[in-house]
Structure formats: structure tokens, C-alpha cells
C-alpha positions, 0 to 999 in steps of 0.5 A: 434869681432863684438860688438853686442851681440845679437843673430840672430834667423833665425827660422821660418822666410823664407828670401830666394829664389831659382834662376835659374842657368844652371844645378844648383841652386842659392840661394839668401838669405837676412836679416837685417844683414850679421849674418842673410843673412849667416843663412838664406842661410844655411836654404835654402840649407837644405830648397832645401834638405827636408822641413824644416816643418817636422824638429823638434829641438830635437838635437843641433849641433854646427859649428865653421868655418873660412875663409881667407876672407868673400866669403871664411867664407861663402863657409867654413860655408855653406860646414860645414852644408853640411857635417853635412848632409852628415855624421853621424849623418845626421844633418837636421836644422830646425834653425841656430843662429850665435851666433858670426860672426867676420868679421875682423878675418873671423870667426863664431859661431853658433849653428843649431837645428834640428834633424837626418835626416830620410827618413821615416819622411822627404820628400826627396828634391835635394841632394846637392853635393857641394857649389861652389864659382860660381857667390857668392856674398855678399852685406853689408845692407849698400852697393850700391848694396842693395839699400833696406837696407838689406844684400844679399847673393849669392850662387851657389849649385851644385846638 
């Protein structure tokens, strides 16, 4: 288990961008560690679907996923976030807190804070059909691929 018990709160600081990709969109997120980069990537996906500023924190959704490696863990995490949006209660998060990220056993426990998506309140952005493994990349903050000292995540979403 990750020995750091502190929570990462990706509440209102935007640490992501959208990159052009043929017929799709590539999400690029970053943070001081992978917890923050993963949470920011989920927020980037939600931000593509609506304007996050219009979302209120009136309910919570627990997100628990596991994978076989870090790439599949990222995929499962984002896929579960997309599932929560696509099925009742059509949950859209304003922020996500990853409470535990076990990078040895590839498990995440997180909580999303937000509300039910409502077209009368939330502007409709672009529909995200699926998360993909295409060009998926994870760079830890101390790797050569991350000279700025931050963790970086790249994910292509199918729109």
C-alpha cells in the first residue's frame, strides 16, 4: 500500500489540457504525484462533457477499481468515472479525491463529489463514448520523461 495517508484533493485547480488527436481527443493531466495526475485526468474527462463550474457538490460516489498494471488501473479508473456518468444517477463530479492508490497491487479507492447531470443546469459538452488504451502514457514525477518534476498522464478518449 502507499504509505502516505494524506488525501489528494483535485478540487478547483485545473492541471490538465486537451490535445488534438485524429477524430478523438487526448487528455493530458499532471500533478505532484500520480494520485493527483489520475484525479486531474478524470476531471479533464468530466470537463469535456460539461462546464465543471456549473456542478455543485451535493452527493458523493465511491469509485473502487483494480487493474493488472498501472495502465489498466488508469483505464479502469476513467472507465468507472465514465460509467457513473452514463448510468443512473448520471453522476458528474466537481472534484475527485483519491483516498488510496496502491501501486503494488494496482488498486484505487476514490470519492467523487458532485451531482446528477441535468441538461437544464449543465451545458452539454461533447459525448465521451469510451476511454482507450491508444497512446496511453503514465510518467512518474521522478522519471526521465518528466523533467519538470511532475507526474504526467496522457489518455485518448473516443468522442
